[in-house]
N, C-alpha and C positions, 0 to 999 in steps of 0.2 A: 101029523104036524111036520111042517118043514124045518130042516135044521138051519142053523145060522149060515153055514156055507152055501146050502141051496139058495137061500135068500139073497146072498151076496152076488151070486152068479146071475140071478134074475135082474137085480138092480144094475148090474154092468151092462147087461144087454140092452136094458131099456135106456140107459145113459148113451150108449153108442147110436141107437136108434134115433134119439132126440137131436144129438149132434149132426147126424147125417141129414135130418130133415131141415135143420137150420141152415146148413151149407147150401142145400138145394134151393130153399126159399131165397137166401142171399143172391145166389148165382141168377136166379129168375129175375129179381129185382134190377140187378145190374145190366141183364140182357135188355129188358124193357127200357131202361134209361137210355142205353146205347142206341135203340131203335128209334126212340122218340127225338133224340139229339140229331140224328142222322136225317130223319124225315124234315125236321125243321130247318137244318142248315140247307138242304137240297131246295126247299121251297123259297128260301130268301136269297139264294145265289142268283145274281143277274145272268142272265142268258143273252150273250151277245151273238145274236143271229144275223144273217145277212139282211133279213128284212128290217131289223133295227138299224142297221149301218144305212141302208137305202133310205129309211124314213129320215135319219139325221141329215143325210146329204141333200134330200129334196127340201128339207126345212131350210137349210142354209140357202139353197138356190132360190127359193121363194122370196126370201128377204132381198135377194139381189136382182129380182126380175126387172127393177126399174134402171138397172145398170146395163151397163152393158155387161139301143144303148151299147156301142163298143166301149170297152173299158180299159183302163191303163195296162191290165194284164195281157191284153191282146196286141199290144204294141210294145213289146219289150226289147226291141232292137237297140234302144239307147243304153242298155246295160252294158254293152260292149264298147261304149264310147269312153273316152278318158274323162274321169270324174274330177272336176276342179276342186280346189280347196274351198271349204264352206267360208261364207262371209262371217266376219266376227262383228258382233254389235257393239263395237267399242265406241266411246264417246268421241266426238270429233267436233271441230268448228263447223256449225252449219249456217245457212242463211239466216240472218236475223230479221224478222219482220218488224216494221214500225207501226204501232197501232195508233188510231186517232184517239183524242182525249176522252171520248165517251165509251171506248171499248173496255175500260178497266183492265187492260192486259190480258184478256182472256184468249187472244190469238185468233179470233173469228172462227173459222170452220175446223180448225186443228182439233185433234182429240185432246182429252185432258192431259195425257202424258206429254204430248208435243207442245201443248200450251204452257205447262209448268217449265218444260225445259228451255222454250224459247224465252220466257220471262226471266228465268235464271241467267240465261246468256246475255239478255239485255242488262240485267243488274251488274254483270261481271265485265262487260265490254264497253269500249269507247264508241260513241255513237256519231257518225258523220262528221260534222263540224265541231263537235266537242261535248254536246250534251243532248240527251233525249228531250229535255224541257225546251231547248231552242228549236228543235225540229217540230215538235208538236205545236208549238206557238205559231209555226208558219203553215200548219195544217188545220187550224180550227175551223176554217171555212173549205168545204170540199173544192170550191172553185179556185182556191189559191194554191193548191198542191201542184207542184211542178211535174207535169206529166212527161217531160223530156228525161226526167231522172228517176221518177218513182211510178210504180204500177200498183193500182188500188184493187184489192179483192174485197168484195162485200159479201157478207154471209146473209142467211135468210132472215136475220133479225135486223139488218140494216148496219151491223157493225163492219168497220173497214179496217183492213190491215194493208199497210204500205210497204212494199218491196223496192229496194233500189234496183234499178235497171242495171244489168251487167254490161259493160261496154264491150267486152270481147265475145259477147253472143251474138251472132247475125240477126239483124231485125228484119221483119216482114216489110215489103215494099208495096203492100195493097192500098189502094185509095178506096177504102170501103164506104166513106161518106158519100162519094159521088159515083160509084160504079156498082153498087148493089141494086138490083132490081128485083121485084117480086112479080113471078110469072106462075099464076094460078095457085098461090099459096106457097110456092117453093121458091127459094132465093137463087138468084144466078148473079155471077160476076162477069162483067163484060168492059173489056178496055181494048186498046189497039194492039197491044202485045200478048194478051191471054183472054181466055173465055173459060169460065168453070164448067164442070160436069155435074149435073144433079145426081144425087144418090140417096140410098136409105141404108140403115142397118137394122138387122132382124135377129130375133131369137125365137125360142119355142113359144113365148108368151104373146106372139104376134098371130098365132093360130093360122088358119087358112089363108093362103096369099095367092092371088091371081097375078102371075108375073107378067103375063101378055098385057093386062091392063096398066101395070106399073110402066112397062115399056112404052105403051102409047101415051101415057101421062108425062113422059120425057125422062124417066129414071135411066140414067146411063151406067150405073154400077150399084152393086149390092155388097155390103159387108156383113157376113153371116157369122153368128157366134158359133164357134166349133165346139166349145166346152169351157169347163171351169174347174178350179180347185176349191174344195170346200174350205170355208174360212176358219171352220173349227176342226172338222175331221181331216182336213188335208187330203181327201180322196179325189182323184181326178175322174170326171164323168164327161161324157159326150153329150151335147145339146141334141135332144132327140129329133128335132126338126132339121138339123143341118143337112143331112143327106137328101131329103126331100127337097129343102129349098134350093140346095146347090144344083140338083138335076133340073129342077123346073126353071130356075133362072137361066140356065145354059140353053134349055131348049127354046126359052123366049129370046134369046140373044142379049141377056144382061150380063156383062162381065162381073166376076165375083172376086172378093177377097175374104179372108177370114180373120176372126180375132178370138183370143183366149183369155178369159177372166183369171188373173194370175193372183195366187196367194202363196207364192214361193218365199221361203224364208232364208234361202241360202243359194249358192251358185249350183250345187248339185240339182236342187228342185228346178231352177231356172232352165237347165239343160234338158231335164226331163219333160217339162212343159213344151219347150220348143221342139223337142223330138216327137212328142206326141201329136201336136197340131200339124207338123210337116208329114208325119206318117199318114195321118187321116185324110189330108187333102191331096195326097199323092195320086189318087185316081181321077182327079178334077183338073180342068185347065184353069187354074187360078192365075188371073192377069193382074188383079189389084192386091194391095199389100197384105201381108200377114202381120197382124198386130198383137202386141202385148197390152192388155187392158189393166191399168194400174189405178186403183180406186181405194178410198177409205171406206171401211164398213161403218154405218152409222146405226146406232140403237142396239149394238151388241159388241161384245169382245171378239177380236179376231186375231189369228195366229201371227199377223204381220203388224200389229199395233206397236211393238217396240222396235221395229226396224229403224235404224238411223237413216239419215238421207244419203250417206255414203254406201251403206249396205243395200239399200233400195236401188240406188243408181247402179251398182255392180251387177245386180240381178238383171235389171232391164238391159244393160249393155251385153251381157252374156246371152241372154235370150235373142237379142237382135243379131249378135255375131254369129250365133247357131243358125238362125233362120237364113241369114245371108249366105252362110257357107253351103247351104242346099240349093242356092240359086234363087231364092225367093227375095221379094222387097219388103224388109221389115220397117214398121212404123211404131210409134209409141202412142197409144190412146190415153189420154189423161185430161183432167180438168185443168183450168188455168192455175187454180189453187195448187193442185198437185205438182204441176210443172215448175212453179216458182217457190212454193213452200215445202215440197216433199222430195224432190229430186235435185241433184247438182246439174243442172240443164247445161252448164258449159262442158260437162264431160260428154255430152250425148249429142254433139253436133254432126256426127256422121250419120245420123238417122233422121228420117222425116218424122214430123209430129201430126197426128190427128187429134186436134184441139176439141174439147168438149166444152162449149161456152155458150149460154142461152142469151147473153147479152148481145144484142144487134143494133149496130155493129160491135164487134168484139174489140176491146182495148189491148188485148194481149200483144205485147210488143215484139216478140220473137218471131222467127221464121216458122211457118207451119204449112204443110201441104194439104191437109184435109181439115174440114170444120163441121162438127156436129153442132148445129145452131138451134134445133128444136126437138124436144122429146115428146111433144104432144101434137105433132103434125097430123094431118089427114090428107089421104090421097086415094084416088080410084083405084081399086084392086085390093084393098085391105080394110077390114072392119076395125074401128078403134083407133087409139093412138099409134103413131109411128115416129121413129127417130128419122129426122131428115139431115142430110149432109150435103156439102159440095166438095169437090176436089179441085184444086187450083193446078193439078198435075194430071196429065193424061197418062196414067200408068200403063195403059196398053202399049203405048209407044216409048215409055221410058226405058 
């Protein structure tokens, strides 16, 4: 029979063994918990691969296909340039549009933020001869509004916004009513002192192009989309057809220009875009203008939505200044609505305008050198719709 002390020793050993097993079990449970937590976290973590970024940029670009792969990393020489101060999006007095009585103050094609701002500006400002009511009374019939002093922009729903014509901005002197002629589906302007040059503008969405047939059809220049900046990602990409189009156009004897779809939000990005396009066209004999393409993004939010007119104007001006500094001819591509409602056009008089307006003849009052008048044209040498342009300036000789 075991003594009391022998029993106590056995109990002590049993106790120690039990404690050790409990500690081991607890450690195992904790370890399993940490493994499960790690696996779940790794599976749910977004993986930002280059493929994802490319897909995002291509999605943005697809939305822009109706507007107008070297990468930005391969053209980094602009980093050595002096970087200007970014544009501040501060509030300022902008051009106030006048709406017709049926518009309900929504500002036509303007984005929601721009519409609200212009309505607020109208509510807090004096209107022309004293009141918005008296102005709208004069404009109840479209035929009655004074075309000498106001320019009307009509959106897709038939709503009109009236902009006061600035007296200090040079007007165009074209007699479009009497001097425009249709030549095989393409417009031409002919008068005693000038004759227009027929042109097209192209991007990767136009697919295969026979430039020899374009030349035979009377095309005298081609504006090629060089690239764009993503309106969401901000990433710069080269149009995959630019090099092919540029080479084939020059072989066919068609002078080329280039344009860049801008989504710059400050002056630093404006210089980056200008340097990018200049660097990419340096191997080609570019005789026609280098354009900044300024447009609103419809159907989605864009990084440029909150830019003020002054900020947007500063971006355009610096892009053009940079391009001009390299010896190229800068132009501003924009719709008539953007020119009068989104830019301070009086500050951009040093640069030619490439007007986008499918109303023929256009009633845009200010001076412009090129005109995109049709985005659904048809011409021998290309399948499907094509953008048609005319130039009132012979840029090869300018």
